[in-house]
PDB file of N, CA, C, O and CB in Angstrom:
ATOM      1  N   MET A   1     143.141  78.057 238.067  1.00  0.00           N
ATOM      2  CA  MET A   1     144.251  77.138 237.959  1.00  0.00           C
ATOM      3  C   MET A   1     144.138  76.014 238.981  1.00  0.00           C
ATOM      4  O   MET A   1     144.553  74.885 238.719  1.00  0.00           O
ATOM      5  CB  MET A   1     145.561  77.876 238.132  1.00  0.00           C
ATOM      6  N   THR A   2     143.580  76.323 240.136  1.00  0.00           N
ATOM      7  CA  THR A   2     143.435  75.282 241.151  1.00  0.00           C
ATOM      8  C   THR A   2     142.394  74.245 240.742  1.00  0.00           C
ATOM      9  O   THR A   2     142.507  73.072 241.099  1.00  0.00           O
ATOM     10  CB  THR A   2     143.055  75.901 242.494  1.00  0.00           C
ATOM     11  N   ALA A   3     141.383  74.675 239.995  1.00  0.00           N
ATOM     12  CA  ALA A   3     140.375  73.718 239.530  1.00  0.00           C
ATOM     13  C   ALA A   3     140.988  72.742 238.533  1.00  0.00           C
ATOM     14  O   ALA A   3     140.633  71.563 238.525  1.00  0.00           O
ATOM     15  CB  ALA A   3     139.180  74.455 238.888  1.00  0.00           C
ATOM     16  N   PHE A   4     141.903  73.217 237.695  1.00  0.00           N
ATOM     17  CA  PHE A   4     142.571  72.357 236.731  1.00  0.00           C
ATOM     18  C   PHE A   4     143.453  71.333 237.435  1.00  0.00           C
ATOM     19  O   PHE A   4     143.479  70.163 237.053  1.00  0.00           O
ATOM     20  CB  PHE A   4     143.402  73.191 235.760  1.00  0.00           C
ATOM     21  N   ILE A   5     144.160  71.762 238.441  1.00  0.00           N
ATOM     22  CA  ILE A   5     145.025  70.844 239.197  1.00  0.00           C
ATOM     23  C   ILE A   5     144.183  69.826 239.960  1.00  0.00           C
ATOM     24  O   ILE A   5     144.568  68.661 240.068  1.00  0.00           O
ATOM     25  CB  ILE A   5     145.932  71.628 240.178  1.00  0.00           C
ATOM     26  N   THR A   6     143.053  70.250 240.483  1.00  0.00           N
ATOM     27  CA  THR A   6     142.153  69.335 241.175  1.00  0.00           C
ATOM     28  C   THR A   6     141.589  68.297 240.205  1.00  0.00           C
ATOM     29  O   THR A   6     141.488  67.117 240.544  1.00  0.00           O
ATOM     30  CB  THR A   6     141.011  70.114 241.848  1.00  0.00           C
ATOM     31  N   ALA A   7     141.225  68.735 239.004  1.00  0.00           N
ATOM     32  CA  ALA A   7     140.703  67.798 237.998  1.00  0.00           C
ATOM     33  C   ALA A   7     141.763  66.792 237.578  1.00  0.00           C
ATOM     34  O   ALA A   7     141.457  65.615 237.384  1.00  0.00           O
ATOM     35  CB  ALA A   7     140.193  68.559 236.767  1.00  0.00           C
ATOM     36  N   LEU A   8     143.006  67.238 237.437  1.00  0.00           N
ATOM     37  CA  LEU A   8     144.084  66.312 237.094  1.00  0.00           C
ATOM     38  C   LEU A   8     144.334  65.300 238.199  1.00  0.00           C
ATOM     39  O   LEU A   8     144.611  64.131 237.929  1.00  0.00           O
ATOM     40  CB  LEU A   8     145.358  67.076 236.801  1.00  0.00           C
ATOM     41  N   SER A   9     144.237  65.750 239.442  1.00  0.00           N
ATOM     42  CA  SER A   9     144.449  64.808 240.554  1.00  0.00           C
ATOM     43  C   SER A   9     143.332  63.778 240.626  1.00  0.00           C
ATOM     44  O   SER A   9     143.568  62.652 241.062  1.00  0.00           O
ATOM     45  CB  SER A   9     144.545  65.563 241.886  1.00  0.00           C
ATOM     46  N   VAL A  10     142.127  64.136 240.209  1.00  0.00           N
ATOM     47  CA  VAL A  10     141.020  63.181 240.206  1.00  0.00           C
ATOM     48  C   VAL A  10     141.176  62.173 239.073  1.00  0.00           C
ATOM     49  O   VAL A  10     140.965  60.978 239.277  1.00  0.00           O
ATOM     50  CB  VAL A  10     139.677  63.915 240.080  1.00  0.00           C
ATOM     51  N   ILE A  11     141.542  62.638 237.888  1.00  0.00           N
ATOM     52  CA  ILE A  11     141.606  61.727 236.740  1.00  0.00           C
ATOM     53  C   ILE A  11     142.813  60.800 236.825  1.00  0.00           C
ATOM     54  O   ILE A  11     142.780  59.705 236.263  1.00  0.00           O
ATOM     55  CB  ILE A  11     141.654  62.522 235.436  1.00  0.00           C
ATOM     56  N   PHE A  12     143.874  61.208 237.512  1.00  0.00           N
ATOM     57  CA  PHE A  12     145.054  60.358 237.615  1.00  0.00           C
ATOM     58  C   PHE A  12     145.045  59.456 238.840  1.00  0.00           C
ATOM     59  O   PHE A  12     146.070  58.865 239.179  1.00  0.00           O
ATOM     60  CB  PHE A  12     146.282  61.206 237.637  1.00  0.00           C
ATOM     61  N   GLN A  13     143.902  59.342 239.505  1.00  0.00           N
ATOM     62  CA  GLN A  13     143.774  58.310 240.532  1.00  0.00           C
ATOM     63  C   GLN A  13     143.783  56.966 239.821  1.00  0.00           C
ATOM     64  O   GLN A  13     143.270  56.860 238.707  1.00  0.00           O
ATOM     65  CB  GLN A  13     142.464  58.497 241.395  1.00  0.00           C
ATOM     66  N   PRO A  14     144.356  55.935 240.442  1.00  0.00           N
ATOM     67  CA  PRO A  14     144.551  54.664 239.723  1.00  0.00           C
ATOM     68  C   PRO A  14     143.280  54.060 239.130  1.00  0.00           C
ATOM     69  O   PRO A  14     143.298  53.592 237.991  1.00  0.00           O
ATOM     70  CB  PRO A  14     145.163  53.669 240.645  1.00  0.00           C
ATOM     71  N   VAL A  15     142.191  54.061 239.871  1.00  0.00           N
ATOM     72  CA  VAL A  15     140.954  53.447 239.365  1.00  0.00           C
ATOM     73  C   VAL A  15     140.421  54.236 238.172  1.00  0.00           C
ATOM     74  O   VAL A  15     140.053  53.654 237.151  1.00  0.00           O
ATOM     75  CB  VAL A  15     139.880  53.375 240.482  1.00  0.00           C
ATOM     76  N   ASN A  16     140.382  55.551 238.303  1.00  0.00           N
ATOM     77  CA  ASN A  16     139.862  56.378 237.216  1.00  0.00           C
ATOM     78  C   ASN A  16     140.736  56.273 235.975  1.00  0.00           C
ATOM     79  O   ASN A  16     140.225  56.206 234.857  1.00  0.00           O
ATOM     80  CB  ASN A  16     139.757  57.835 237.660  1.00  0.00           C
ATOM     81  N   PHE A  17     142.052  56.258 236.165  1.00  0.00           N
ATOM     82  CA  PHE A  17     142.960  56.201 235.026  1.00  0.00           C
ATOM     83  C   PHE A  17     142.875  54.850 234.317  1.00  0.00           C
ATOM     84  O   PHE A  17     142.904  54.798 233.087  1.00  0.00           O
ATOM     85  CB  PHE A  17     144.395  56.468 235.480  1.00  0.00           C
ATOM     86  N   LEU A  18     142.772  53.758 235.074  1.00  0.00           N
ATOM     87  CA  LEU A  18     142.649  52.442 234.448  1.00  0.00           C
ATOM     88  C   LEU A  18     141.328  52.288 233.700  1.00  0.00           C
ATOM     89  O   LEU A  18     141.288  51.698 232.620  1.00  0.00           O
ATOM     90  CB  LEU A  18     142.775  51.349 235.500  1.00  0.00           C
ATOM     91  N   LEU A  19     140.252  52.817 234.268  1.00  0.00           N
ATOM     92  CA  LEU A  19     138.975  52.777 233.552  1.00  0.00           C
ATOM     93  C   LEU A  19     139.007  53.648 232.306  1.00  0.00           C
ATOM     94  O   LEU A  19     138.384  53.311 231.299  1.00  0.00           O
ATOM     95  CB  LEU A  19     137.840  53.224 234.467  1.00  0.00           C
ATOM     96  N   LEU A  20     139.717  54.751 232.362  1.00  0.00           N
ATOM     97  CA  LEU A  20     139.858  55.606 231.195  1.00  0.00           C
ATOM     98  C   LEU A  20     140.605  54.879 230.081  1.00  0.00           C
ATOM     99  O   LEU A  20     140.198  54.932 228.920  1.00  0.00           O
ATOM    100  CB  LEU A  20     140.584  56.901 231.566  1.00  0.00           C
ATOM    101  N   LEU A  21     141.688  54.205 230.428  1.00  0.00           N
ATOM    102  CA  LEU A  21     142.439  53.456 229.424  1.00  0.00           C
ATOM    103  C   LEU A  21     141.641  52.275 228.875  1.00  0.00           C
ATOM    104  O   LEU A  21     141.660  52.017 227.671  1.00  0.00           O
ATOM    105  CB  LEU A  21     143.750  52.962 230.017  1.00  0.00           C
ATOM    106  N   GLY A  22     140.947  51.564 229.747  1.00  0.00           N
ATOM    107  CA  GLY A  22     140.124  50.440 229.296  1.00  0.00           C
ATOM    108  C   GLY A  22     138.975  50.874 228.417  1.00  0.00           C
ATOM    109  O   GLY A  22     138.657  50.213 227.428  1.00  0.00           O
ATOM    110  N   SER A  23     138.352  51.981 228.774  1.00  0.00           N
ATOM    111  CA  SER A  23     137.239  52.459 227.966  1.00  0.00           C
ATOM    112  C   SER A  23     137.724  53.028 226.634  1.00  0.00           C
ATOM    113  O   SER A  23     136.972  53.042 225.660  1.00  0.00           O
ATOM    114  CB  SER A  23     136.449  53.515 228.730  1.00  0.00           C
ATOM    115  N   CYS A  24     138.969  53.496 226.582  1.00  0.00           N
ATOM    116  CA  CYS A  24     139.537  53.909 225.290  1.00  0.00           C
ATOM    117  C   CYS A  24     139.658  52.708 224.354  1.00  0.00           C
ATOM    118  O   CYS A  24     139.371  52.814 223.162  1.00  0.00           O
ATOM    119  CB  CYS A  24     140.924  54.573 225.488  1.00  0.00           C
ATOM    120  N   ALA A  25     140.079  51.576 224.892  1.00  0.00           N
ATOM    121  CA  ALA A  25     140.173  50.362 224.075  1.00  0.00           C
ATOM    122  C   ALA A  25     138.793  49.939 223.587  1.00  0.00           C
ATOM    123  O   ALA A  25     138.628  49.552 222.430  1.00  0.00           O
ATOM    124  CB  ALA A  25     140.828  49.216 224.873  1.00  0.00           C
ATOM    125  N   VAL A  26     137.812  50.015 224.465  1.00  0.00           N
ATOM    126  CA  VAL A  26     136.433  49.675 224.078  1.00  0.00           C
ATOM    127  C   VAL A  26     135.925  50.653 223.023  1.00  0.00           C
ATOM    128  O   VAL A  26     135.250  50.246 222.077  1.00  0.00           O
ATOM    129  CB  VAL A  26     135.496  49.686 225.315  1.00  0.00           C
ATOM    130  N   GLY A  27     136.242  51.937 223.175  1.00  0.00           N
ATOM    131  CA  GLY A  27     135.817  52.944 222.206  1.00  0.00           C
ATOM    132  C   GLY A  27     136.421  52.728 220.844  1.00  0.00           C
ATOM    133  O   GLY A  27     135.757  52.944 219.830  1.00  0.00           O
ATOM    134  N   ILE A  28     137.678  52.300 220.799  1.00  0.00           N
ATOM    135  CA  ILE A  28     138.314  52.017 219.513  1.00  0.00           C
ATOM    136  C   ILE A  28     137.629  50.841 218.831  1.00  0.00           C
ATOM    137  O   ILE A  28     137.400  50.868 217.622  1.00  0.00           O
ATOM    138  CB  ILE A  28     139.814  51.727 219.701  1.00  0.00           C
ATOM    139  N   VAL A  29     137.304  49.815 219.597  1.00  0.00           N
ATOM    140  CA  VAL A  29     136.618  48.649 219.026  1.00  0.00           C
ATOM    141  C   VAL A  29     135.228  49.027 218.546  1.00  0.00           C
ATOM    142  O   VAL A  29     134.813  48.619 217.461  1.00  0.00           O
ATOM    143  CB  VAL A  29     136.527  47.513 220.058  1.00  0.00           C
ATOM    144  N   ILE A  30     134.509  49.799 219.338  1.00  0.00           N
ATOM    145  CA  ILE A  30     133.160  50.209 218.939  1.00  0.00           C
ATOM    146  C   ILE A  30     133.213  51.111 217.709  1.00  0.00           C
ATOM    147  O   ILE A  30     132.367  51.003 216.822  1.00  0.00           O
ATOM    148  CB  ILE A  30     132.449  50.934 220.098  1.00  0.00           C
ATOM    149  N   GLY A  31     134.199  51.995 217.654  1.00  0.00           N
ATOM    150  CA  GLY A  31     134.333  52.870 216.495  1.00  0.00           C
ATOM    151  C   GLY A  31     134.726  52.126 215.228  1.00  0.00           C
ATOM    152  O   GLY A  31     134.441  52.592 214.125  1.00  0.00           O
ATOM    153  N   ALA A  32     135.372  50.982 215.369  1.00  0.00           N
ATOM    154  CA  ALA A  32     135.809  50.220 214.197  1.00  0.00           C
ATOM    155  C   ALA A  32     134.721  49.311 213.641  1.00  0.00           C
ATOM    156  O   ALA A  32     134.817  48.870 212.496  1.00  0.00           O
ATOM    157  CB  ALA A  32     137.019  49.395 214.547  1.00  0.00           C
ATOM    158  N   ILE A  33     133.707  49.028 214.416  1.00  0.00           N
ATOM    159  CA  ILE A  33     132.623  48.156 213.956  1.00  0.00           C
ATOM    160  C   ILE A  33     131.722  48.948 213.007  1.00  0.00           C
ATOM    161  O   ILE A  33     131.244  50.022 213.370  1.00  0.00           O
ATOM    162  CB  ILE A  33     131.800  47.590 215.165  1.00  0.00           C
ATOM    163  N   PRO A  34     131.487  48.437 211.807  1.00  0.00           N
ATOM    164  CA  PRO A  34     130.610  49.150 210.869  1.00  0.00           C
ATOM    165  C   PRO A  34     129.185  49.259 211.429  1.00  0.00           C
ATOM    166  O   PRO A  34     128.622  48.283 211.926  1.00  0.00           O
ATOM    167  CB  PRO A  34     130.591  48.431 209.496  1.00  0.00           C
ATOM    168  N   GLY A  35     128.633  50.435 211.340  1.00  0.00           N
ATOM    169  CA  GLY A  35     127.280  50.671 211.816  1.00  0.00           C
ATOM    170  C   GLY A  35     127.201  51.125 213.257  1.00  0.00           C
ATOM    171  O   GLY A  35     126.136  51.539 213.714  1.00  0.00           O
ATOM    172  N   MET A  36     128.303  51.059 213.983  1.00  0.00           N
ATOM    173  CA  MET A  36     128.333  51.534 215.374  1.00  0.00           C
ATOM    174  C   MET A  36     129.049  52.879 215.410  1.00  0.00           C
ATOM    175  O   MET A  36     129.927  53.147 214.590  1.00  0.00           O
ATOM    176  CB  MET A  36     129.043  50.497 216.319  1.00  0.00           C
ATOM    177  N   ASN A  37     128.675  53.709 216.350  1.00  0.00           N
ATOM    178  CA  ASN A  37     129.373  54.969 216.536  1.00  0.00           C
ATOM    179  C   ASN A  37     129.531  55.235 218.031  1.00  0.00           C
ATOM    180  O   ASN A  37     129.110  54.430 218.861  1.00  0.00           O
ATOM    181  CB  ASN A  37     128.615  56.131 215.841  1.00  0.00           C
ATOM    182  N   ALA A  38     130.128  56.348 218.357  1.00  0.00           N
ATOM    183  CA  ALA A  38     130.431  56.645 219.749  1.00  0.00           C
ATOM    184  C   ALA A  38     129.159  56.844 220.577  1.00  0.00           C
ATOM    185  O   ALA A  38     129.132  56.501 221.759  1.00  0.00           O
ATOM    186  CB  ALA A  38     131.307  57.885 219.835  1.00  0.00           C
ATOM    187  N   GLY A  39     128.127  57.384 219.978  1.00  0.00           N
ATOM    188  CA  GLY A  39     126.866  57.565 220.709  1.00  0.00           C
ATOM    189  C   GLY A  39     126.240  56.244 221.123  1.00  0.00           C
ATOM    190  O   GLY A  39     125.682  56.126 222.214  1.00  0.00           O
ATOM    191  N   MET A  40     126.333  55.262 220.256  1.00  0.00           N
ATOM    192  CA  MET A  40     125.833  53.928 220.600  1.00  0.00           C
ATOM    193  C   MET A  40     126.699  53.277 221.663  1.00  0.00           C
ATOM    194  O   MET A  40     126.192  52.557 222.523  1.00  0.00           O
ATOM    195  CB  MET A  40     125.775  53.039 219.357  1.00  0.00           C
ATOM    196  N   GLY A  41     127.997  53.523 221.611  1.00  0.00           N
ATOM    197  CA  GLY A  41     128.887  52.999 222.644  1.00  0.00           C
ATOM    198  C   GLY A  41     128.587  53.597 224.000  1.00  0.00           C
ATOM    199  O   GLY A  41     128.638  52.903 225.015  1.00  0.00           O
ATOM    200  N   ILE A  42     128.275  54.887 224.025  1.00  0.00           N
ATOM    201  CA  ILE A  42     127.891  55.544 225.274  1.00  0.00           C
ATOM    202  C   ILE A  42     126.609  54.921 225.810  1.00  0.00           C
ATOM    203  O   ILE A  42     126.509  54.642 227.005  1.00  0.00           O
ATOM    204  CB  ILE A  42     127.707  57.067 225.063  1.00  0.00           C
ATOM    205  N   SER A  43     125.636  54.701 224.943  1.00  0.00           N
ATOM    206  CA  SER A  43     124.364  54.144 225.405  1.00  0.00           C
ATOM    207  C   SER A  43     124.515  52.708 225.888  1.00  0.00           C
ATOM    208  O   SER A  43     123.802  52.291 226.801  1.00  0.00           O
ATOM    209  CB  SER A  43     123.329  54.205 224.293  1.00  0.00           C
ATOM    210  N   ILE A  44     125.422  51.950 225.299  1.00  0.00           N
ATOM    211  CA  ILE A  44     125.656  50.583 225.762  1.00  0.00           C
ATOM    212  C   ILE A  44     126.326  50.581 227.128  1.00  0.00           C
ATOM    213  O   ILE A  44     125.927  49.823 228.013  1.00  0.00           O
ATOM    214  CB  ILE A  44     126.514  49.812 224.753  1.00  0.00           C
ATOM    215  N   LEU A  45     127.344  51.425 227.310  1.00  0.00           N
ATOM    216  CA  LEU A  45     128.100  51.430 228.563  1.00  0.00           C
ATOM    217  C   LEU A  45     127.463  52.261 229.670  1.00  0.00           C
ATOM    218  O   LEU A  45     127.955  52.270 230.799  1.00  0.00           O
ATOM    219  CB  LEU A  45     129.477  51.937 228.309  1.00  0.00           C
ATOM    220  N   LEU A  46     126.391  52.947 229.364  1.00  0.00           N
ATOM    221  CA  LEU A  46     125.737  53.783 230.369  1.00  0.00           C
ATOM    222  C   LEU A  46     125.198  52.960 231.532  1.00  0.00           C
ATOM    223  O   LEU A  46     125.207  53.423 232.673  1.00  0.00           O
ATOM    224  CB  LEU A  46     124.608  54.575 229.735  1.00  0.00           C
ATOM    225  N   SER A  47     124.734  51.761 231.262  1.00  0.00           N
ATOM    226  CA  SER A  47     124.196  50.927 232.338  1.00  0.00           C
ATOM    227  C   SER A  47     125.287  50.452 233.295  1.00  0.00           C
ATOM    228  O   SER A  47     124.996  50.145 234.450  1.00  0.00           O
ATOM    229  CB  SER A  47     123.466  49.726 231.753  1.00  0.00           C
ATOM    230  N   PHE A  48     126.545  50.386 232.832  1.00  0.00           N
ATOM    231  CA  PHE A  48     127.633  49.987 233.709  1.00  0.00           C
ATOM    232  C   PHE A  48     128.041  51.099 234.677  1.00  0.00           C
ATOM    233  O   PHE A  48     128.689  50.828 235.687  1.00  0.00           O
ATOM    234  CB  PHE A  48     128.824  49.564 232.884  1.00  0.00           C
ATOM    235  N   THR A  49     127.677  52.327 234.385  1.00  0.00           N
ATOM    236  CA  THR A  49     128.115  53.454 235.198  1.00  0.00           C
ATOM    237  C   THR A  49     127.151  53.798 236.329  1.00  0.00           C
ATOM    238  O   THR A  49     127.415  54.733 237.085  1.00  0.00           O
ATOM    239  CB  THR A  49     128.305  54.653 234.328  1.00  0.00           C
ATOM    240  N   LEU A  50     126.064  53.087 236.465  1.00  0.00           N
ATOM    241  CA  LEU A  50     125.070  53.453 237.470  1.00  0.00           C
ATOM    242  C   LEU A  50     125.578  53.302 238.901  1.00  0.00           C
ATOM    243  O   LEU A  50     125.172  54.071 239.772  1.00  0.00           O
ATOM    244  CB  LEU A  50     123.837  52.617 237.289  1.00  0.00           C
ATOM    245  N   GLY A  51     126.441  52.348 239.164  1.00  0.00           N
ATOM    246  CA  GLY A  51     126.945  52.151 240.511  1.00  0.00           C
ATOM    247  C   GLY A  51     128.254  52.854 240.803  1.00  0.00           C
ATOM    248  O   GLY A  51     128.809  52.708 241.892  1.00  0.00           O
ATOM    249  N   MET A  52     128.757  53.623 239.833  1.00  0.00           N
ATOM    250  CA  MET A  52     130.051  54.292 240.002  1.00  0.00           C
ATOM    251  C   MET A  52     129.873  55.704 240.531  1.00  0.00           C
ATOM    252  O   MET A  52     128.773  56.255 240.534  1.00  0.00           O
ATOM    253  CB  MET A  52     130.815  54.326 238.679  1.00  0.00           C
ATOM    254  N   THR A  53     130.988  56.276 240.980  1.00  0.00           N
ATOM    255  CA  THR A  53     130.944  57.684 241.354  1.00  0.00           C
ATOM    256  C   THR A  53     130.874  58.539 240.091  1.00  0.00           C
ATOM    257  O   THR A  53     131.087  58.053 238.980  1.00  0.00           O
ATOM    258  CB  THR A  53     132.179  58.070 242.214  1.00  0.00           C
ATOM    259  N   MET A  54     130.576  59.804 240.284  1.00  0.00           N
ATOM    260  CA  MET A  54     130.412  60.689 239.145  1.00  0.00           C
ATOM    261  C   MET A  54     131.720  60.847 238.366  1.00  0.00           C
ATOM    262  O   MET A  54     131.711  60.840 237.135  1.00  0.00           O
ATOM    263  CB  MET A  54     129.909  62.050 239.609  1.00  0.00           C
ATOM    264  N   GLU A  55     132.829  60.987 239.065  1.00  0.00           N
ATOM    265  CA  GLU A  55     134.109  61.184 238.396  1.00  0.00           C
ATOM    266  C   GLU A  55     134.524  59.940 237.618  1.00  0.00           C
ATOM    267  O   GLU A  55     135.020  60.043 236.496  1.00  0.00           O
ATOM    268  CB  GLU A  55     135.186  61.550 239.411  1.00  0.00           C
ATOM    269  N   THR A  56     134.322  58.773 238.208  1.00  0.00           N
ATOM    270  CA  THR A  56     134.706  57.528 237.561  1.00  0.00           C
ATOM    271  C   THR A  56     133.848  57.267 236.324  1.00  0.00           C
ATOM    272  O   THR A  56     134.364  56.889 235.272  1.00  0.00           O
ATOM    273  CB  THR A  56     134.590  56.362 238.543  1.00  0.00           C
ATOM    274  N   SER A  57     132.557  57.466 236.451  1.00  0.00           N
ATOM    275  CA  SER A  57     131.681  57.228 235.302  1.00  0.00           C
ATOM    276  C   SER A  57     131.930  58.240 234.192  1.00  0.00           C
ATOM    277  O   SER A  57     131.855  57.892 233.014  1.00  0.00           O
ATOM    278  CB  SER A  57     130.216  57.278 235.732  1.00  0.00           C
ATOM    279  N   PHE A  58     132.221  59.470 234.544  1.00  0.00           N
ATOM    280  CA  PHE A  58     132.518  60.479 233.527  1.00  0.00           C
ATOM    281  C   PHE A  58     133.808  60.150 232.793  1.00  0.00           C
ATOM    282  O   PHE A  58     133.889  60.333 231.578  1.00  0.00           O
ATOM    283  CB  PHE A  58     132.617  61.868 234.161  1.00  0.00           C
ATOM    284  N   ALA A  59     134.817  59.667 233.509  1.00  0.00           N
ATOM    285  CA  ALA A  59     136.070  59.275 232.864  1.00  0.00           C
ATOM    286  C   ALA A  59     135.848  58.113 231.907  1.00  0.00           C
ATOM    287  O   ALA A  59     136.425  58.075 230.820  1.00  0.00           O
ATOM    288  CB  ALA A  59     137.121  58.898 233.914  1.00  0.00           C
ATOM    289  N   MET A  60     135.019  57.179 232.310  1.00  0.00           N
ATOM    290  CA  MET A  60     134.757  56.017 231.462  1.00  0.00           C
ATOM    291  C   MET A  60     134.008  56.420 230.191  1.00  0.00           C
ATOM    292  O   MET A  60     134.386  56.003 229.096  1.00  0.00           O
ATOM    293  CB  MET A  60     133.952  54.963 232.236  1.00  0.00           C
ATOM    294  N   LEU A  61     132.980  57.205 230.322  1.00  0.00           N
ATOM    295  CA  LEU A  61     132.199  57.618 229.169  1.00  0.00           C
ATOM    296  C   LEU A  61     132.988  58.567 228.263  1.00  0.00           C
ATOM    297  O   LEU A  61     132.814  58.554 227.045  1.00  0.00           O
ATOM    298  CB  LEU A  61     130.910  58.283 229.626  1.00  0.00           C
ATOM    299  N   LEU A  62     133.847  59.380 228.857  1.00  0.00           N
ATOM    300  CA  LEU A  62     134.679  60.274 228.064  1.00  0.00           C
ATOM    301  C   LEU A  62     135.678  59.493 227.226  1.00  0.00           C
ATOM    302  O   LEU A  62     135.928  59.849 226.074  1.00  0.00           O
ATOM    303  CB  LEU A  62     135.410  61.257 228.966  1.00  0.00           C
ATOM    304  N   GLY A  63     136.251  58.438 227.784  1.00  0.00           N
ATOM    305  CA  GLY A  63     137.180  57.604 227.029  1.00  0.00           C
ATOM    306  C   GLY A  63     136.512  56.903 225.871  1.00  0.00           C
ATOM    307  O   GLY A  63     137.088  56.815 224.786  1.00  0.00           O
ATOM    308  N   VAL A  64     135.310  56.405 226.077  1.00  0.00           N
ATOM    309  CA  VAL A  64     134.578  55.745 224.993  1.00  0.00           C
ATOM    310  C   VAL A  64     134.239  56.754 223.898  1.00  0.00           C
ATOM    311  O   VAL A  64     134.361  56.449 222.712  1.00  0.00           O
ATOM    312  CB  VAL A  64     133.286  55.077 225.529  1.00  0.00           C
ATOM    313  N   TRP A  65     133.822  57.933 224.286  1.00  0.00           N
ATOM    314  CA  TRP A  65     133.434  58.936 223.298  1.00  0.00           C
ATOM    315  C   TRP A  65     134.634  59.393 222.469  1.00  0.00           C
ATOM    316  O   TRP A  65     134.562  59.410 221.240  1.00  0.00           O
ATOM    317  CB  TRP A  65     132.788  60.137 223.991  1.00  0.00           C
ATOM    318  N   MET A  66     135.719  59.756 223.117  1.00  0.00           N
ATOM    319  CA  MET A  66     136.866  60.295 222.396  1.00  0.00           C
ATOM    320  C   MET A  66     137.510  59.263 221.479  1.00  0.00           C
ATOM    321  O   MET A  66     137.868  59.585 220.346  1.00  0.00           O
ATOM    322  CB  MET A  66     137.890  60.817 223.374  1.00  0.00           C
ATOM    323  N   CYS A  67     137.662  58.045 221.944  1.00  0.00           N
ATOM    324  CA  CYS A  67     138.310  57.030 221.101  1.00  0.00           C
ATOM    325  C   CYS A  67     137.333  56.461 220.071  1.00  0.00           C
ATOM    326  O   CYS A  67     137.762  55.996 219.015  1.00  0.00           O
ATOM    327  CB  CYS A  67     138.875  55.893 221.972  1.00  0.00           C
ATOM    328  N   GLY A  68     136.046  56.488 220.354  1.00  0.00           N
ATOM    329  CA  GLY A  68     135.070  56.021 219.384  1.00  0.00           C
ATOM    330  C   GLY A  68     134.898  56.988 218.221  1.00  0.00           C
ATOM    331  O   GLY A  68     134.648  56.564 217.093  1.00  0.00           O
ATOM    332  N   VAL A  69     135.028  58.259 218.482  1.00  0.00           N
ATOM    333  CA  VAL A  69     134.903  59.264 217.426  1.00  0.00           C
ATOM    334  C   VAL A  69     136.152  59.284 216.555  1.00  0.00           C
ATOM    335  O   VAL A  69     136.070  59.412 215.333  1.00  0.00           O
ATOM    336  CB  VAL A  69     134.654  60.656 218.032  1.00  0.00           C
ATOM    337  N   SER A  70     137.296  59.158 217.191  1.00  0.00           N
ATOM    338  CA  SER A  70     138.534  59.232 216.398  1.00  0.00           C
ATOM    339  C   SER A  70     138.860  57.880 215.824  1.00  0.00           C
ATOM    340  O   SER A  70     139.863  57.731 215.126  1.00  0.00           O
ATOM    341  CB  SER A  70     139.710  59.743 217.247  1.00  0.00           C
TER     342      SER A  70
END
């Protein structure tokens, strides 16, 4: 249970949460483009995550994947 609370405290930090919301918008746009899918969106945005921390980059890629698939 403590690991879950720790994960929530990491994802609800302002920078991580804003990147999650922004990447959700990007994922929706990528998912709506014919011929593009969430895997391609991940590969496009992967180069932007190289200078980020692990938690921030994971939140960004997770937002693109979830919103791009749905």
